[in-house]
Structure formats: C-alpha cells, structure tokens
N, C-alpha and C positions, 0 to 999 in steps of 0.2 A: 398533072398531079403534083402538088407541092408538099414537101415535108416541112413541118415546123420544127425548128431547132431552138431549144431553150438556151438562152445566154447563160454562161456560168455566173454564179453569184459572186459578189465582191470577195476577193481574196482566193477564190478557187483557181483562177487561171494561173496565177503566179506559182502556186504550190506545185504544179505539175511540170513546170518548165525549168530548164537549167540543170546545172550540176552542183552538188554540194561537196564539201570537203570529204564527207563520208563516202560519197560515190567514188571519188578519186582514190581514197584509201582502199576501198573495196576492189577497184580495178587492179591496184598494185598487188593485193593479196591474191586475186585470181591469177594474175601473171605468175606469181610465185608458185601457186599450186599446180598450174598446168605445166610449168617448166619442170617442177619436181617430179611430175608424173611422166615426163618424156613426151608430152603432147606437141611440143614445138620442135620442128626439125632444126638441125644444126645451122643450115643456111638462113634460117629465119631468126635466129637468136639475137643478132646484132640489132635488128629493127625493133624486136620486142624489148630488148634490154635498154635501148635508147629511149623508147617511150616511157618505160618504167622509171628510168632515172629522171626524166623530165617531170613526171608526176611527182616523184619524191622531192625534187628541187622546188617545185611549185608549192608543195605542202610546207616545206621548210621555210620558204620565203614568207608564206602567209602567216605561219606561226611566229616568225621574227617580227612581223608587223602587228602582232597582238591579236590576230584572229584566233578564234577558238576552233582549232583543227582536230584536237584529240591526239591519239598516239600516231606518230609518223613512222612508217616502216623504215628500217635502216637502209642506207644507201650502200651500194657496192662500190661507190667511188670514195670511200672514206680516206684513201691516201691521196686524193686529188688536191691540188693547191686550192686554198680557200678563195683566192681571187677568181680563179676559173669558176668555181661554184657560184660565187656571187654574180658573175656576169651571166651565167646560165639562168639563175633565178630572176635576175632583172629582165632578161629577154623574155622569159616565160610570163612574167607579169605584164610586160609591154604588149604581148600578143593578145591580151584580153582587151 
C-alpha cells in the first residue's frame, strides 16, 4: 500500500524552514521570562545566559550589517569591552 505525498508548491518549502530574526528575538524574550519566574535553576543559569548573550550578539551584528532585525533586547554585557563583543559577533556570524 503506497501513500501519495503531494509535493509542496513553489515557495512553500522555504517558508517553513530556518530561523528568522524574530524567532531569535522571541527566544531571548522567553529566556528572560522563564528566568524572571525562577524556572531556571542556579546551576543552569550560566549556560542559559551564555546562549542568550550569543543570540543578542548575533542580532546586534546582523543589525550592524544593515539587516532588518527589529528591536534587539538589551545585553547584560553592556560593560564588556567593544572589541570582545565584536569578536563574539564575528564568530557567531562565521558559525552560520
């Protein structure tokens, strides 16, 4: 018994794949909400905070390259040296 699978029409396949800048911004907002509610245990905070900062650095880098990112959540690393942030942003871009 074979099932017939309809191929997606042109343009439909791409729309459902990948991440948008809005998805990444939403992930940062979710992290902020769950941390604010105490859903993350203390020993998990460094990992969660690290990925949050990588998301924010990626969004800031994309925005600096002229991409339409929208509002970027604030970074908790506002006191970090700009050179360090630029290196992190460049490595986040290279990872793509």
